[in-house]
N, C-alpha and C positions, 0 to 999 in steps of 0.2 A: 823522407826528404833529408838530405845531408845538412848539417849545421851551417856550412858555408852558404848554401842557398837560402837558408833561413835568415842569415844576416843580410843577404842582398835584399830580401823582401822587407826586412826591418828597416834598412836604409831607405828603400823606396817609400815605405810608410812614413818615415820621418820627414822626408822631402815633401811628399804630398800633404802631410799634416801641417807643415809650416805654410805651404801654399794655400791650403784650404782656410786656415785661420786668418791668413793675411787677406784673402778675398772676402772673408766675413766682415772684416773692418772696412774694406774698400766698398762693399755693397751698401754701406750705410743703413744697416737694419733690413736688408733684403729689399731696399727700395730701388736699387739699380739692377736691371735685368742681367746683363752679361756677367758682372762679378758674382751675382747670386747663383746663376747657373754653374759657373766655374767652381764656386765654393761647394755646392752640393755634389757635383761630379768628382771633384778632388777628394771630398770626404768619403765617397764611396770607394774610390781607389785606395785611400788610406786604410779603411776598415778591411778591405780585401787583403791588402798587403800584410797588415798586422795579424789577421787570422791565419794566413799562410805561414808567416814567421813563427807563430805560436805552435804550429804543427811540428816544427823542427827544433824549436828552442824552448827552454823552460818558461812558463807563463810569467813568473815573477821577473826574470831577467829581461824578457822581451818587453813587457809593459813598462817596467821601470826605465829602461833605456829609451823607449819610444816617448813616454811622457816627459822625461827630463830633458831630452834633447829637443823635443818639439817646443817645449816652453822656452828653452834657451834660444832657439832659432826665431821664435816669434818676438821675443824681446829684442834680439838683434835687428829684426826687420823693423820693429817700431822705432828703434834708435835711428836707423838709416833712412827710412821713408818719412816718418812723421816727427823726427827729432824729439822723441819721447824718452829722455834719458832717465833711468831709474836713479833714485837717491842712494845714499850710502847703504841703507838697510836692504834696498832692493838689489843692489850690486852684490852685497854679501850673500843674500839669499840665492842668487843665480850661481855664484861660486860654490855654495854648499850643494846646490842641485847637481852641478857637474861633478863635484867630489863624490856625491852619493852614487851617481851613475857609474863612475869608475870603480868605487868600492863594490857595488853589487856585481859588476861584470868580472872584476879580477880577484876580488877577495871573498865574494859570496860563494858558499858551497851548498850543494843539495845533500840532504840526508838519505 
């Protein structure tokens, strides 16, 4: 598989990862049926996409990008949907995560 296709699968995994984590919150501990089913379904799509991405991209790069951008996306979802604004330290942490993702992808090299 070509790296470009790997990045497409990675982007798909990030989008569905954000969605699945958002539905986990909305399901209220899996007590609401529809959000619970969507959470599980989207998590399956997420794992499939990440596995496909890792077949074309280095594991460290793929997972660092997936995890960092998914965490950032879920925080943005929480701010927009639930008005859960992180404090100064949380904001600095999210900025550092984004910086870390950029560093891993553009400055990280494989031996």
